[in-house]
Residue, then its C-alpha position, 0 to 999 in steps of 0.5 A: x145718579x151714582x152710575x152717571x157720576x161714575x161715567x162722568x168720572x171715567x170720561x174725565x179720567x180718560x181725557x186727562x190721560x189723553x192730554x197727558x199722553x199727547x203732552x208727553x210727546x212734546x215734553x220728551x221731544x221738545x216740540x211745541x209744548x210750553x215746558x219740555x224736558x230741556x226748557x225752563x230755568x236751570x238750577x244746580x245739577x245736584x238739586x235738579x237730579x234729586x228733584x227729578x229722581x223724586x218726581x220719577x219715583x212718585x210716578x213709579x210708586x203710584x204706577x206700581x202700587x195701584x197696579x197690584x192685585x192686592x191694591x185693586x182688591x182693597x180699592x174695590x172693597x170700598x169703591x165701585x169696581x167700575x171706577x178702579x181702572x179710571x182711578x188708576x188712569x187718572x192718578x197716573x196722568x196726574x203724576x205725569x203732569x206733576x213731572x211736566x210741571x216740576x221737571x228741572x232741566x239739565x242742558x249739558x249736551x251728551x251727544x248731538x247729531x249734526x247730520x240733517x238726514x240722520x237727525x231726521x231719521x232719529x226723529x222719525x224713530x222717535x215718533x215711531x216709538x209713540x205710534x207703537x205705544x198707541x197702536x199696542x193699546x188697540x191690539x189688546x183693548x184700548x177702551x178696557x185698558x183705560x177704563x172706558x169699557x168698565x164705566x159703560x158696562x156699569x151704566x148698562x148693568x153689564x157684568x165687568x169681566x176680567x181682561x182677556x189674555x190676547x197676543x195679537x199683532x205686535x204681542x206675537x213679537x214681544x210680550x210688552x210692545x207698549x214698553x218697547x215703544x216707550x223705550x224707543x221714544x225716550x232714547x231716540x233723540x238727535x240731541x241728548x242732554x244730561x236731563x234727558x239722559x237721566x229721564x231715559x235711564x231712570x224710566x228704563x230701569x223702572x220699566x225693566x224692574x216693574x215688568x220683570x219682577x212685578x207685572x209678569x209675576x202677577x200675569x203668571x198668577x192670573x193666567x197660569x201655564x198659558x202665560x208661562x208658555x208665552x214667556x218661553x216663546x216670545x221675548x219680553x221687550x226686545x224683538x228677535x231675542x229668545x223668550x225669557x221669564 
């Protein structure tokens, strides 16, 4: 019964993530969804900035704290190891949903591309960014990354192995193609409002700080010299630049 509950929990967590991910495309791109980055009633710019920064900070703190080895060790000392990744995925998704729900639009236009062809190209680049994000998860192990492998292995009484270090496809071009995809998706817009710019700036800063000073530090500890060599040979986020630590 416990294993079935964990299985159900993991499946629910994955589907909440899937809905949050798909909604993110509409939210950032102002496409289809009922509440997007530029829709809704506007309030004062100061209060909107404060609220939006707090929302993004909640996501950043949750995302960073729960990804650290010390937190994982604490969590698995209390709960099943099979639940750890699914719990992380679920809470990350809920933090995203909170952003969608409470985001305050700031619709002052920073730039607007009026040329139809150029605008279409930029929209194409926007979708390319999201495609890079999705494909990059499958270039390592999508189902392990989002907790499904762990819950199914637990159901079958299989040992849950540590994730393997892989450098497939895009991972041979940049060390963090998922983050590259997010950056492309967040910045590629024919109409950049002040609210969208705030979102793009804060998330960009978070990505670089979290990757360089938190994630890569953990990866060097876990993987060792192999990752140090990988850092020297492959750039962190931007393709065709010199690899750096």
